N, C-alpha and C positions, 0 to 999 in steps of 0.2 A: 930761685929755682933750686926745687929740689931735685934731690939723685934718686934714680929704683936701678934695682935692679933686675931683668925680665928673664921669667922665667919659660921655658918654652918647652912645650910636650908634642907625639907625630899624634894623636889625639885627642886635643884636652885645647881649652883656647888659652894663648899664658896668664902668666899672672908676674901681675909686677910690683914687689916687697919695695915699700920708704926705706931707705937710708935713717940712720941715725935714731936720737932716744923717743923711747915709745912710751908716753902714757896712760894708751890703755892698757899695756903692757905688765904696766906700773904697780895701776892702779885694782884692775878687774883678773890679771893675774892666771891661772889656770882658766878661767871662762873664755878670759880671754884667744886665748893658743885652743881653748877646743872654738871654742868660733871662727875663729882662722884652717882648721882643721892641719892641726899641731896634737895630734891623738896622743903620740906616745910622749911630746913633750908637755903637754897636760899631765896628765896619770905623776911623769915621776913628775911633776913639780907641785901636783894635787901629794901624793906623797911627802913629800917634803913640809910641806906645812901644819900636812898632820901631825909631822913628828918632828915639828915646833913647833906644837899646843902644848904638845908630852911635852916639857922643860917647867917645871916646876917653880922656874922661881920669876917673877912676873918683867922685870928689868931687861932680864936677859931675851927673855921671848920673844921680849916689841922689842928692842936692839936686831936679833937675830930674823922677824921677821920685816920690819923695814931693810937691811942691809938686801933679806931677797928678794923683794919688795921694789931695789936700787938695780939692783943685777934683771931685774923680769926686763923692769924699762930698758938697761944697757942694751939685752943678746936678745930680747924677744924678739927684734926682727931675724938675727939669728939664729933661730930657733926654728922659726917658720920658714926659713932658706932652706935649713936641713930637714924639713920634713919635704919639704917640697922633691927633696934630691933622691929622698927615700918611697918619691912615690914617681920617681925616675921623669922628673925636670930633668932641665939641665940650661944651666946658665949661660946665656945667650946674646945679652948683652947689655950694658949698661945703662941709661939714659938718661934723661934732664928734661923737666916741664914743670910747669908752674902747678902743673896737680895730677894727678893719675891719670886722665882723661888727657893733660895733654904729653905729656907721654908715651902714653900706649900711640896714640895721634904718630909721636917720632919716632914709635917699633916698628907703624906700621908702613908709614914711607920709608922705612930702609927692610921691612923684609916683606913689602909689599905680601904674600906669600904664605905669611901666616891671619889674612884677610881671612877668611871664611872661616879660620875657627876662632878667631875673636868678635865674629858674629853672632856665637849661637848664642 
């Protein structure tokens, strides 16, 4: 079972964000954040990567880029939650499911009022 946080907005479909390490965020960095509409976080990470690219010592630069990738993997989902909160989403529930669809089904079972928004 995977754990998801459910974020709701009065006029938009609920968004589920998985808990745990994100390999997509670790490998793709700001592109992953852009894909998940975490615009400000993506720009900040992109700026950090540009600054790391200016470090003249390759071993140090590689180590810091690797550390940034690891931190993005650890905190990428939290950056998504932060971006959702900035967009007006509220943390509504914590749900578990085998995958995102099963977790959404559990959420809609518990909160049937969200069904019309989820079907958009």
